[in-house]
VEXDREN-2710 file (C-alpha; in Angstrom, 1 decimal):
% VEXDREN-2710
k/r/px/py/pz
1/MET/5.6/106.6/114.2
2/LYS/8.7/104.6/113.6
3/LEU/8.8/100.9/112.9
4/ARG/12.0/99.0/114.0
5/LEU/13.2/95.5/114.0
6/HIS/15.1/94.3/117.2
7/PRO/18.6/93.0/116.5
8/ILE/17.7/89.7/118.2
9/LEU/15.6/88.8/115.1
10/ALA/19.0/88.3/113.2
11/PRO/19.9/84.9/114.7
12/PHE/16.2/83.8/114.2
13/PHE/16.5/84.7/110.5
14/ILE/19.9/83.0/110.1
15/LEU/18.6/79.8/111.9
16/LEU/15.6/79.7/109.6
17/MET/17.7/80.2/106.5
18/ILE/19.8/77.3/107.5
19/THR/16.9/75.1/108.2
20/GLY/15.0/76.3/105.1
21/GLY/12.2/77.9/107.1
22/LEU/12.1/81.4/105.7
23/ALA/8.7/80.9/104.2
24/PHE/7.5/79.8/107.6
25/TYR/9.0/82.9/109.2
26/ALA/7.3/85.1/106.7
27/LEU/4.0/83.9/108.0
28/VAL/5.3/84.6/111.6
29/PHE/6.5/88.0/110.6
30/ILE/3.1/89.0/109.1
31/SER/1.3/87.7/112.2
32/LEU/3.6/89.8/114.4
33/LEU/2.9/92.9/112.3
34/VAL/-0.9/92.3/112.7
35/HIS/-0.5/91.6/116.4
36/GLU/1.3/94.9/116.8
37/GLY/-1.2/96.6/114.6
38/GLY/-3.8/95.7/117.2
39/HIS/-1.9/97.4/119.9
40/ILE/-1.3/100.5/117.8
41/LEU/-5.0/100.8/117.0
42/SER/-6.0/100.3/120.6
43/ALA/-3.5/103.0/121.7
44/LYS/-4.9/105.5/119.2
45/LEU/-8.5/104.7/120.3
46/VAL/-7.7/105.6/123.9
47/GLY/-5.7/108.7/123.0
48/MET/-2.1/107.4/123.5
49/LYS/0.6/108.6/121.2
50/VAL/2.8/105.8/119.9
51/ARG/6.3/107.1/119.2
52/SER/7.7/103.9/117.8
53/CYS/7.1/100.1/117.5
54/THR/9.9/97.6/117.8
55/ILE/9.2/94.1/116.3
56/MET/10.4/91.3/118.6
57/PRO/10.3/87.5/118.1
58/TYR/7.2/87.3/120.4
59/GLY/5.4/90.4/119.2
60/GLY/6.7/93.9/119.7
61/GLU/7.1/96.9/122.1
62/LEU/5.4/100.2/121.7
63/ARG/7.2/103.3/122.9
64/ILE/4.5/105.5/124.4
65/PRO/5.8/108.6/126.3
66/ASN/4.6/108.7/129.9
67/ARG/2.8/105.4/129.4
68/HIS/2.3/104.8/133.1
69/SER/0.6/108.2/133.6
70/TYR/-2.5/106.9/131.7
71/GLY/-5.3/105.2/133.5
72/ARG/-5.4/101.4/134.3
73/ARG/-8.4/100.9/131.8
74/GLN/-6.5/102.6/129.0
75/ARG/-3.3/100.4/129.6
76/VAL/-5.3/97.2/129.9
77/PHE/-7.2/98.1/126.7
78/VAL/-3.8/98.6/124.8
79/ALA/-2.4/95.4/126.3
80/ILE/-5.2/93.2/125.0
81/GLY/-5.4/94.9/121.6
82/GLY/-2.6/92.6/120.3
83/PRO/-4.1/89.3/121.4
84/VAL/-7.5/90.4/120.0
85/ALA/-5.9/91.0/116.6
86/THR/-4.1/87.6/116.8
87/PHE/-7.5/86.0/117.8
88/PHE/-9.0/87.6/114.6
89/LEU/-6.3/86.0/112.4
90/LEU/-6.9/82.7/114.2
91/LEU/-10.7/82.8/113.3
92/LEU/-9.8/83.7/109.7
93/SER/-7.5/80.7/109.4
94/LYS/-10.3/78.6/110.8
95/LEU/-13.0/79.9/108.5
96/PHE/-11.1/80.0/105.2
97/SER/-8.8/77.6/103.5
98/PHE/-5.6/78.8/101.8
99/PRO/-2.1/77.5/101.1
100/GLY/-0.2/77.2/104.5
101/ASN/-3.4/77.4/106.4
102/GLU/-2.5/74.9/109.0
103/GLN/0.9/76.5/109.6
104/PHE/-0.7/79.9/109.9
105/LEU/-3.2/78.6/112.3
106/ARG/-0.5/77.1/114.6
107/ILE/1.4/80.3/114.5
108/GLN/-1.6/82.3/115.8
109/VAL/-2.1/79.8/118.6
110/VAL/1.5/80.0/119.7
111/ILE/1.6/83.9/119.5
112/LEU/-1.7/84.1/121.4
113/LEU/-0.7/81.7/124.1
114/LEU/2.7/83.1/124.5
115/ASN/1.4/86.7/124.8
116/LEU/-1.2/85.8/127.4
117/LEU/1.4/84.4/129.8
118/PRO/1.2/86.5/133.0
119/ILE/4.8/87.7/132.8
120/LEU/6.3/91.0/131.8
121/PRO/6.7/92.5/129.2
122/LEU/4.2/90.2/127.5
123/ASP/0.5/91.3/127.1
124/GLY/-0.8/89.1/129.9
125/GLY/1.7/90.5/132.3
126/GLN/1.1/94.1/131.2
127/ALA/-2.6/93.7/131.7
128/ILE/-2.5/92.1/135.1
129/SER/0.2/94.5/136.3
130/ALA/-2.0/97.5/135.3
131/MET/-5.1/96.0/136.9
132/LEU/-3.2/95.4/140.2
133/GLU/-1.8/99.0/140.4
134/THR/-3.3/101.7/142.6
135/ASP/-2.2/105.3/143.1
136/GLU/-0.8/104.4/146.6
137/ARG/0.9/101.1/145.6
138/LYS/1.8/101.8/141.9
139/TYR/5.5/101.4/142.3
140/LYS/5.5/98.6/144.8
141/VAL/3.2/96.6/142.5
142/ARG/5.5/97.1/139.5
143/SER/8.6/96.0/141.5
144/ALA/6.8/93.0/142.8
145/TYR/5.6/92.0/139.4
146/LEU/9.0/92.4/137.9
147/ILE/10.4/90.0/140.6
148/PHE/7.6/87.5/139.9
149/SER/8.4/87.6/136.1
150/ILE/12.1/87.2/136.7
151/SER/11.5/84.2/139.0
152/VAL/9.2/82.5/136.5
153/LEU/11.6/83.1/133.6
154/ILE/14.5/81.7/135.5
155/ALA/12.6/78.5/136.4
156/GLY/11.3/78.3/132.7
157/SER/14.9/78.7/131.4
158/LEU/16.1/75.9/133.5
159/LEU/13.3/73.6/132.4
160/LEU/14.0/74.5/128.8
161/LEU/17.6/73.6/129.2
162/LEU/16.6/70.0/129.8
163/GLY/15.0/69.8/126.4
164/LEU/18.0/71.1/124.3
165/PRO/18.5/71.2/121.4
166/GLU/14.8/71.1/120.5
167/THR/14.0/74.0/122.8
168/ILE/16.8/76.3/121.6
169/LEU/14.4/78.9/120.2
170/PHE/12.2/79.0/123.3
171/LEU/15.2/79.1/125.6
172/THR/16.6/82.1/123.6
173/LEU/13.3/83.9/123.9
174/ALA/13.1/83.2/127.6
175/LEU/16.6/84.4/128.3
176/PHE/15.8/87.6/126.2
177/LEU/12.7/88.3/128.3
178/LEU/14.7/87.6/131.5
179/ILE/17.3/90.2/130.5
180/GLN/14.6/92.7/129.7
181/ASN/13.0/92.2/133.2
182/ILE/16.3/92.4/135.0
183/SER/17.0/95.7/133.1
184/ALA/13.6/97.1/133.9
185/PHE/14.1/96.1/137.6
186/LYS/17.4/97.9/137.7
187/PHE/16.1/101.1/136.3
188/ARG/12.7/101.1/138.1
189/LYS/13.8/103.8/140.6
190/TYR/14.9/106.1/137.8
191/GLU/11.5/105.7/136.1
192/GLN/9.7/106.3/139.3
193/ALA/11.8/109.6/139.9
194/TYR/11.1/110.7/136.3
195/GLU/7.3/110.1/136.7
196/GLN/7.2/112.0/139.9
197/LEU/9.2/114.9/138.4
198/LYS/6.8/115.0/135.4
199/ARG/3.8/115.0/137.7
200/LYS/5.2/118.0/139.7
201/GLN/5.8/119.9/136.5
202/LEU/2.2/119.3/135.4
203/THR/0.7/120.2/138.7
204/PRO/-0.1/123.9/138.9
END
């Protein structure tokens, strides 16, 4: 399994270097690694093969071949694996006192709340989308949920514009997620065609 850092992390690093927040981001980065570790462990427990993990500002993305061919329960289990790992870190920061404890606790709360938002590709959105899918309506549900996520992110970005410059990091993240969803929506038909082709090849 390959571990990658997404290029979007570069401006976050630069901004934190300018503001003297690299120590803070070190805590964030460790928290993101643990969060993704929860997803990877969950995937292994349900028999999914993880090809790579890309660390994002909000968490990460696992590359799992034929991900949507797995059952709903398996995909929901993998989606909640990250928040469970973050919740475990949150409990540790509440139970034990150490340098930077308060900062560490706040980081876990932000990562947990952010990833539980019901939009794609965040964990909350992944879990809800998987639960709503059926064999007959799989592709329609995915398309509808992508449209919902795009709409929420556009509205959220407009609201965050009102709070500039304080909201610059959250606005950057919202726009990044918006681009991801638009890209996924554009390529949804190719993904559907590929899945159907793979299914035909596996059917005797």
